[in-house]
C-alpha positions in Angstrom: -10.8 -27.8 0.3 -14.4 -26.7 -0.5 -15.6 -25.7 -3.9 -15.3 -21.9 -4.6 -18.3 -19.8 -3.7 -19.2 -17.0 -6.1 -19.6 -13.8 -4.2 -19.7 -11.2 -6.9 -19.9 -11.1 -10.7 -20.5 -7.8 -12.3 -19.0 -5.2 -14.7 -16.0 -7.3 -15.7 -15.1 -8.4 -12.1 -15.7 -11.8 -10.6 -15.0 -12.7 -6.9 -14.9 -16.2 -5.7 -13.9 -17.5 -2.3 -12.5 -20.9 -1.4 -11.6 -21.3 2.3 -8.9 -18.8 3.1 -8.3 -17.8 -0.5 -10.3 -15.2 -2.5 -9.8 -14.9 -6.3 -10.7 -11.6 -8.1 -10.8 -12.2 -11.8 -11.0 -9.5 -14.5 -13.5 -11.2 -16.8 -13.8 -9.2 -20.0 -11.2 -10.7 -22.3 -12.9 -9.5 -25.4 -12.0 -6.0 -24.5 -8.6 -7.1 -23.1 -10.0 -6.3 -19.6 -10.0 -2.6 -20.3 -11.0 -0.6 -17.3 -13.8 1.7 -16.6 -15.4 3.5 -13.6 -18.0 0.7 -13.4 -15.2 -1.9 -13.2 -13.4 0.2 -10.5 -16.6 0.3 -8.4 -16.9 -3.5 -8.8 -13.3 -3.9 -7.5 -14.2 -1.7 -4.5 -17.2 -3.9 -3.8 -15.1 -7.0 -4.1 -12.8 -5.7 -1.4 -15.7 -4.9 0.9 -17.2 -8.3 0.3 -14.2 -10.4 1.5 -15.2 -12.7 4.3 -13.1 -12.4 7.4 -11.7 -15.9 6.8 -9.8 -14.8 3.7 -6.0 -14.5 4.1 -4.8 -14.4 0.5 -6.3 -12.6 -2.4 -5.3 -13.6 -5.9 -5.9 -11.1 -8.7 -6.0 -12.7 -12.2 -7.4 -12.0 -15.6 -9.1 -14.0 -18.3 -7.7 -14.0 -21.8 -4.3 -13.1 -23.3 -4.0 -9.7 -21.6 -4.1 -8.9 -17.9 -5.5 -5.4 -18.7 -4.9 -3.1 -21.6 -5.6 -0.1 -19.3 -8.3 2.5 -19.3 -11.0 2.0 -21.9 -10.4 4.7 -24.5 -14.1 5.3 -24.6 -13.5 7.4 -21.5 -12.0 10.1 -23.7 -14.8 10.3 -26.2 -17.4 13.1 -25.8 -20.2 10.6 -24.9 -18.0 8.6 -22.4 -19.6 5.5 -20.9 -23.4 5.0 -20.6 -24.6 6.6 -17.3 -21.2 8.1 -16.6 -19.8 11.6 -16.9 -17.3 11.7 -19.7 -13.7 12.5 -18.7 -13.9 15.5 -21.0 -16.9 16.8 -18.9 -15.0 16.0 -15.7 -12.1 18.1 -16.8 -14.4 21.1 -16.8 -15.7 20.5 -13.3 -14.7 22.4 -10.2 -11.4 21.5 -8.5 -13.1 19.9 -5.5 -15.4 17.8 -7.6 -12.6 16.6 -9.9 -10.5 15.7 -6.9 -13.4 13.8 -5.3 -14.0 11.8 -8.5 -10.4 10.8 -8.9 -10.2 9.8 -5.2 -13.3 7.6 -5.7 -11.5 5.9 -8.7 -8.4 5.3 -6.6 -10.4 3.3 -4.0 -10.3 0.4 -6.4 -6.6 0.3 -6.0 -6.1 0.8 -2.3 -7.5 -2.1 -0.4 -5.1 -4.7 -1.8 -2.5 -3.9 0.8 -4.6 -4.2 3.9 -2.7 -5.8 6.7 -5.1 -8.6 7.2 -4.5 -10.1 3.7 -1.7 -10.7 1.3 -2.5 -10.0 -2.3 -0.9 -11.6 -5.4 -1.3 -10.4 -8.9 -1.0 -13.1 -11.6 -0.1 -11.1 -14.7 0.1 -12.3 -18.3 0.4 -10.4 -21.5 -0.3 -6.7 -21.5 -0.6 -4.7 -18.3 -0.8 -1.2 -19.5 -1.4 2.1 -17.6 -4.3 1.3 -15.2 -3.5 -2.4 -15.7 0.1 -1.8 -14.6 -1.1 0.2 -11.6 -3.6 -2.5 -10.6 -0.8 -5.1 -10.6 1.3 -2.6 -8.6 -1.6 -2.3 -6.1 -1.0 -5.9 -4.9 1.6 -6.9 -2.4 3.2 -9.5 -4.7 3.4 -10.1 -8.5 3.9 -13.4 -10.3 4.3 -12.8 -14.1 4.2 -14.9 -17.2 7.2 -14.7 -19.6 5.0 -12.9 -22.1 4.2 -10.0 -19.7 4.5 -6.5 -21.0 4.2 -3.7 -18.4 4.0 -0.1 -19.6 2.9 3.2 -18.0 1.5 5.1 -21.0 -0.2 8.0 -19.1 2.6 10.5 -19.7 2.5 9.9 -23.5 -1.2 10.8 -23.4 -0.4 14.1 -21.5 -1.5 12.6 -18.2 0.1 11.2 -15.1 -0.3 7.8 -13.4 -2.9 8.7 -10.7 -4.3 5.3 -9.6 -1.9 4.8 -6.7 0.9 3.3 -8.9 3.7 5.8 -8.4 4.6 5.0 -4.8 4.9 1.2 -5.2 6.7 1.6 -8.5 9.4 3.9 -6.9 9.6 1.6 -3.8 10.2 -1.4 -6.1 12.6 -0.2 -8.7 13.9 3.2 -7.4 13.2 6.8 -8.5 15.5 6.9 -11.6 14.1 3.7 -13.2 10.6 4.6 -12.3 10.9 8.0 -13.9 12.4 6.5 -17.0 9.6 3.9 -17.2 6.9 6.4 -16.8 8.3 9.2 -18.9 9.2 7.0 -21.9 6.1 4.7 -21.7 8.3 1.8 -22.8 7.6 -1.9 -22.2 9.1 -3.7 -19.2 9.3 -7.4 -20.0 9.5 -10.4 -17.7 13.3 -10.7 -17.3 13.7 -7.0 -16.3 10.6 -7.1 -14.1 12.1 -10.0 -12.1 15.6 -8.6 -12.1 14.5 -5.2 -10.7 12.0 -6.6 -8.1 8.9 -5.5 -10.0 8.0 -9.2 -10.2 8.6 -11.7 -7.4 8.7 -14.5 -10.0 8.6 -14.9 -13.7 7.4 -18.3 -15.2 6.3 -19.7 -18.5 2.7 -18.8 -19.2 1.4 -22.4 -18.7 3.0 -22.4 -15.2 1.5 -19.2 -14.0 -1.5 -20.7 -12.2 0.5 -23.4 -10.5 3.2 -20.9 -9.4 0.5 -18.7 -7.8 -1.0 -21.8 -6.1 2.4 -22.7 -4.7 3.0 -19.2 -3.4 -0.4 -19.1 -1.9 0.2 -22.3 -0.1 3.5 -21.1 1.3 1.8 -17.9 2.6 -0.9 -19.9 4.3 1.6 -22.1 6.1 2.6 -19.4 8.6 0.2 -18.4 11.4 -2.1 -15.6 10.3 -1.4 -13.1 13.1 2.4 -13.5 12.6 2.0 -12.6 8.9 -0.2 -9.7 9.7 2.3 -8.3 12.2 5.2 -8.8 9.8 3.4 -7.2 7.0 2.7 -4.1 9.1 6.3 -3.9 10.2 7.6 -4.1 6.6 5.0 -1.6 5.3 6.0 1.0 7.8 9.7 0.5 7.6 10.4 3.0 4.9 8.8 5.9 6.8 10.4 5.0 10.2 13.8 5.8 11.5 16.1 2.8 12.4 15.4 3.4 16.1 11.6 3.7 15.5 11.6 0.5 13.5 13.5 -1.3 16.4 10.8 0.0 18.7 8.0 -1.2 16.4 9.7 -4.6 16.2 9.8 -5.0 19.9 6.2 -4.0 20.3 5.0 -6.4 17.6 7.1 -9.2 19.1 5.7 -8.5 22.6 2.2 -8.9 21.2 3.1 -12.2 19.5 4.8 -13.6 22.6 1.8 -12.7 24.8 -0.6 -14.2 22.3 1.3 -17.4 22.1 1.6 -17.7 25.8 -2.1 -17.0 26.2 -1.4 -13.8 28.1 -3.1 -11.4 25.8 -5.8 -9.1 27.1 
């Protein structure tokens, strides 16, 4: 293994790359890794900066909290320096407001690209936008002290950073509605039991558990993982027959590639 290369370090986001593994670290523990538009733009830049050699992306956070969610400064009249306040955005035209929210969402969309597998390593509080960032990843390994909560509804808002679809896919509609509408905490045992977390471990074992999972993911040939991920991602929207067809097509590509018969 080579030493990690620093690719990006700005606005509370640090990206390092070591061989086939990239690590995105939320690096503002003094503010409990609270999120802002600047941080979201840095996350977008991190996704765009991944070398083609990267197969696994680990999302982690410094400090006791994964992310306390949106920085409440967003709701003050002055907002963030150099940024329109959310109160000002609320008065903008429909198309402008939609475009701004779409831009924010980009920070949460690239984690499920077919060519990578993303793992969120989550400790402590993962609230609102923090919960949704963990949900943006393919897999979640959590510490026993994890506390997920979707607090947007209690603030008169909705979860709009792409978290609703993966939450429903993982825990089902009824539980997702209850989690979002009540804003209650979801702890490690429930997260693991309901499929929200792939694995829950003591906090001191979080890093080693993620390393073990990363190693297991890297053991399989890259193209087989890419094809399998695409099959599984599309399964929910396909009929049974369409999924069978997709499986055959994917397997045909793999067989031809292994036999050296690809175009």
